[in-house]
C-alpha positions, -999 to +999 in steps of 0.1 A: +152+555-306+156+515-300+139+488-280+127+450-283+096+439-294+082+405-274+049+384-279+035+349-279+058+337-248+030+314-238+046+304-204+079+291-217+100+311-191+131+292-203+129+309-236+120+342-220+149+345-199+173+337-228+157+366-248+163+385-219+196+379-214+206+383-252+189+417-248+211+422-220+242+413-240+231+437-265+225+465-241+186+468-254+170+476-222+134+485-235+111+466-249+075+465-256+055+433-252+024+422-273+005+393-251-004+360-248+021+356-218+015+328-200-010+298-219+007+270-224+017+238-203+053+248-193+058+275-163+031+304-167+042+313-129+079+317-139+072+338-166+054+356-144+082+369-119+103+376-152+079+397-162+071+411-134+107+424-128+112+440-160+077+459-168+077+465-203+048+485-217+021+454-227-008+442-243-032+416-236-037+387-264-065+363-275-050+338-246-045+365-217-083+371-222-093+336-221-075+333-189-101+363-172-132+359-192-135+318-194-143+297-168-119+272-163-140+245-171-144+261-204-107+268-210-088+250-236-058+227-219-031+250-224-049+281-209-061+258-178-025+251-165-018+283-171-048+296-149-040+268-122-003+283-117-014+321-118-019+341-087-050+366-086-024+396-090-011+377-120-051+378-135-054+409-123-025+423-141-040+411-174-072+426-166-059+462-166-042+460-197-054+471-227-061+452-260-041+480-278-020+507-269+004+537-285+040+537-270+067+563-277+041+589-291+047+567-330+043+531-316+009+512-321+006+479-305-018+453-311-019+413-311-038+403-339-048+430-359-060+469-347-098+453-344-093+417-339-068+399-314-076+368-328-071+373-364-043+369-384-027+400-404+002+392-423-006+354-432-038+343-445-054+306-443-069+294-474-100+271-471-072+236-481-052+247-446-022+261-465-009+293-447+004+321-474+019+355-471-014+381-468-015+405-500-005+439-496-040+449-504-049+427-473-026+441-452-031+476-461-071+470-457-059+463-417-039+492-416-068+521-421-072+544-394-039+535-376-017+565-383+016+557-361+047+551-383+060+517-370+028+493-362+036+461-341+015+426-343+017+392-333-008+358-330+012+340-361+040+337-345+059+342-380+086+364-378+080+391-405+082+427-416+061+447-443+062+481-456+031+499-469+034+520-496+028+550-474+060+544-455+043+525-422+061+497-412+045+467-397+065+440-377+056+407-362+087+396-336+076+359-340+071+341-308+093+341-281+080+303-266+061+287-292+075+279-326+049+256-340+011+250-331-022+242-346-056+257-348-089+249-364-101+285-370-109+294-400-102+259-409-075+234-394-041+248-403-006+244-386+018+274-383+054+263-381+086+282-379+112+255-384+133+261-359+128+257-320+148+292-313+132+318-293+123+348-318+122+385-308+128+414-328+147+446-320+135+480-336+157+511-343+141+540-356+164+563-382+148+595-395+113+583-406+123+549-410+127+520-388+157+495-386+143+462-378+161+431-365+149+394-361+168+378-335+167+339-334+179+328-297+188+294-293+182+284-257+176+249-235+146+241-257+149+200-251+139+212-210+109+232-225+098+200-244+103+178-217+082+201-192+055+198-221+055+160-225+055+158-188+022+182-188+005+156-209+012+176-246+032+159-268+023+181-296+041+210-279+068+189-268+074+182-303+071+217-317+095+228-290+121+201-300+118+212-334+097+243-345+077+218-369+045+210-357+043+181-385+071+164-402 
């Protein structure tokens, strides 16, 4: 079994098109999508069109939930741009998706952690804003009760794979469309990959183990950066162009 793992597209249809083309070139037809499809100052409508053509098994992320649970006036700027571009059928599709699910019998999907779509799993933010890798104990505590051999998560936008002591593998594929951002939960911090490339992963089962390949795909990131700038988001424009939120 081989399939791609996509997450955190955030309305970047240009990056998504490059990832889909990369999958096609590699002959990878199947994929799962871990949420946060649309929110960003980019092209939510174009992203929705591309996703509708593939119909990958999907779950919704925290920003997808904001699009269907918050009033427009309460939304953040990235969510408002996406909301204004989407049709009701797109919002209905989000509402139909679960927050977690099991696919292929032994693969568990979540956005943040199994119990929270807005909590980092493989990273931690300290009180001074420094981002560090989570310890083995911290990672394993979130995996209690999840029996799947392969566990897929997202939300941090940082590609990473962790193998637990019992052999289970956790994979975060990184972000297709947003390589750098800032957030103020739990305290103000930056998440940044240092590359403007689109990130995703390919996983392949070998007996009881999983071979994990991270893909870093160059694309027309300057066009995405220019679109963000035109929509009044210089922070996004910088992150899309460089992969760094702060130089």
